[in-house]
N, C-alpha and C positions, 0 to 999 in steps of 0.2 A: 237340915244338914245337907250340904252339897259336897260331893267328892269328885275331884278332877282326875280323870284317867291319864295315863301316860306320864306319870311323875317319876317312875323308876328309870333305871339305866335303859336308854333307848335300844341299844343293840341287844342287851340281855333280854329285855321284854319281848322284842320281836322274835328272838330265837325261841323263847318259851312258847309264845303264841302259835308260831308256825312249826315248832319242833324241828328247827334247822340245826346245823352244827353249833355246838356250844350249849345245847339244852338237854344235856344228859340227865336221865331220870335217876340213874343208879349212882351210888357213892363209889368213888374210885380209890378211897383210902383202904389200907389193909384191914383185914378183919371181917367178921360176918356182916352181910348186908342186911340192914333193917328192913322191915316190911313197909317202907315208905317210898312214894314216888310223887311226881308232880300231880298226877291225876287224883291220887288219894287225898293230897293236901287241898287241892282245889275243891273237891267234893265236900270235904269237911268244912271249908270256908263257906260254901254255899249253904250247908246245913246250919252253921252258926248264924249266918245272916238271916236265913229264913225264920229261925226260931227266936233269935235275940235281937235282930235288927242291926243295921249298919253301925250304929253308935257303939255297940259292944263288940264289934269285930276287931280282933287283934291277932297277932301271931301267937300270943300266949293263949288266947281263947281257943284258937284252932288246935294248938298243941294239947290243951286240956281235953278237947273233944276226942283227939286221937290217943290220949293217954301218953303223950310225949311232952318233952320240954320244947319251948319256943326255939331254942338253939338247934334242936334236931331238925327243924324245918328249913333253916337257912341254907343248908347244903343244896336244897332243891329249888327253893323260891327265895330270892335274895331279901325281899322285904314285903311289907304289907302293900306297898304301892303296886308291885308286880302281881301280887296275889289278887288284888281287886280287878286288875285288867283281865287276868285269867278267869276269875269267877264270872265276870260280866260276859265275857265272850263264850265261855263254856255253857252257861245256863241257857243261852240263846238256842242251843242245839235241841231244846225241847220243842221248839216251834216247828210246824210243818214246813217243808221246803218246796212243795208243789201244790198247785190248786187247779182244779178242772176249769178250763176256760171255754168248754164247748157251748155253754149257755151265755157266753159273752164275758167281757172283762168286769162288768159291774158286780155280779154275784160273787165272783172270785175275790174282788177287793173287800166286799162285805165279810166274807168268810175269813179272810186274812185279818181284817180289823177286829173281828170278834175273838179270834184266837189270840191276837196280840194283847187285847184288853184283858182277857182272862189270865194270860201269862203274867202281866204286870201285877195283877191282884194276888197271884200265887207267890210272887217274888217282889214285894213292894220296895225292897232295898235297891233294886235295879233303877228305880226312879230317882234315886239320890246320886247316881253316877252321871255327872254332867255330860251333855252331848256337845258341849263347846269344843272338846277335843276327843274325837272318836278313838276307840281302842285300836282299830285297824287290824283286827284279827279275823280268822276264818269264819267265826260265828257271825260277826257283823256283816261281812261280805256275802255270806250265804243268804242272810235275810234280805239284803239289798237285791241280790240276784233274783230272789223269789218274786219280789214286787216288780222288778224291771221286766221279768218274763210275763207277768200278768198284763202289764201295760204295753208290752211289745206289739208294735204294729197298729196301735189305735189311731194313728194318723197325726199325732202332734210331733213337732220338731224335738230333737233330743234335749235341748236346753230346757224346753218347757216341761217335758216329761220329768226331768231331774228335779225341777222345782215343785211339780205336782207331788212327786214322791216325798220330798221334804215336808210338804204340808201334811200329807197323810200320816207320816211317822210322828210328827210333832203334835198333830191333833189327837191321835190315839193316845200317845204318851201323856199329854196334858190332861185329857179327860180321865184317864186311868188314875192319874195322880189324885184328882179330886175324890174319886171313889175310894182309893186306898186310904186317904187321910180320913175320910168318913168312917171307915172301918177301924182305924187306929184311935180316933178321938176318944171314944168311950173308955176303952181299957187304959189309955194313957192318962186320962183326967179323973176317972172314977165317976163320971157323970154321963148318963146316956143322952143321946141327941134329944129325945122327947123331953127329959127333965130340963135340959139346957134351954130349949126353945120355949117351953111352957113358962118358965120363970122370966126369961128376958122379953118375950113378946108382951107379957102383962106389964112389965116395968116400962117397956117402950111406950105403950099406950098411956101410962101414967105420966111419963116424962114429956111426951109430945101429944097431948090430947087433940091438937089441931093438925095431926099428921096428914089427913086427907086434903086439907086446905094448902098445906105447905108443899106437899108432893102429890099433886093431883094426877099426874100421868102414871106414877107408880101405883097409887091407890086404885085408879081405874083398871090398870092392867091386872092387879091382884084380884080385884072383884070379878073380873071377866075370865080369870083363869083359875077357877076354884079347883083345888087338888082333887084328883080322882083316887079313891081309896084302892089300895092294892088288894085284890080279891084273895081270900084265903083259898088255898088249894089251886090257885091259878098258875102254879109253876114258878112263881117268884116270891120267895119267903123273906126277901131282904127287907130291912127297915125302909121306911118311906123315903128318906133322903138318898139312900143308896139307889133305890128304885128310880128316883127322879134323875140322879146322875146318869144312870144307864139310859133312860129315855132321852136325856139331853144329848148323850153320845150318839144315839141312833138318829136323832133329828139333825144334828150337826153333820154327821157322816153323809146322810142323804143330800143335804145342801151342797156339800163339797162334791159329791158324785154328780149331782145335777149340773154343777158348774163345769166339771170335766166333760160331761156329756155334751153340754152346750158348746164348749170349745172345740170338741171333736167335730160336731155337726157344722160349726162355722168354718172350720178348716176344710172339711170335705166339700162345702158349697163353693169355696174359692172366693176371691175378692169380688165385692159387689161391682156390677157394671154400671157405668154412668148412664143415666136416662137421657135420651136425646129429646131436646125441646122441639115442640111443633112450630113450624114456620108458617 
């Protein structure tokens, strides 16, 4: 399920995100004011999405969570479209906004990536909000500002830094999606990863007894990369495939950072000087 942000009324959405004129929290009609405001509704939306998933998110579900009717919410948040934008931007406030760079940019990026990975596993519904159209709220810009500050002054031109940041965001998000789906697969299907793989790996060998001959490169890679058992009490109690997803995340991040480091060193060295030929 993919949800596109920015589908509500543009002016109203931006006013709510940035709390500008036209984003009043309180009801202006006569009579007693109910104990509702935009922040309360957004917090309830996040709670519903965390517990029930994005597919079950609706104004009615949020109203039930708050003990109110859906109609009571529309005074503050015009529709589910605006609510999703507000939820996505608000939940980003959980993430740290500053990292120590005294030890260099690389450890700071690793810390940011680890925090962002964990954030997505706490709120997997965020991964269903497409990045094709950003929310353009303060939460998103705060996170962008955080990473820009980490990479500030590393020596790359601004356009390249912007593209490096895009790679980092999309890499962490993409790898977190794999881990989140691994966590969701068992409860959603009623079949554990171990059961699923045990049955299908045996059937694969039955269906393709000549697998090694047909796919020799894959077979050689698999035989040379025997899985390492996750040690009990080693600090990682996650199932094997989740552990592997995290290890792939770390390896991939290291490779990206190696590439950034190489680009920085290449830029610092300047253009190669032509070698004069001996006469």
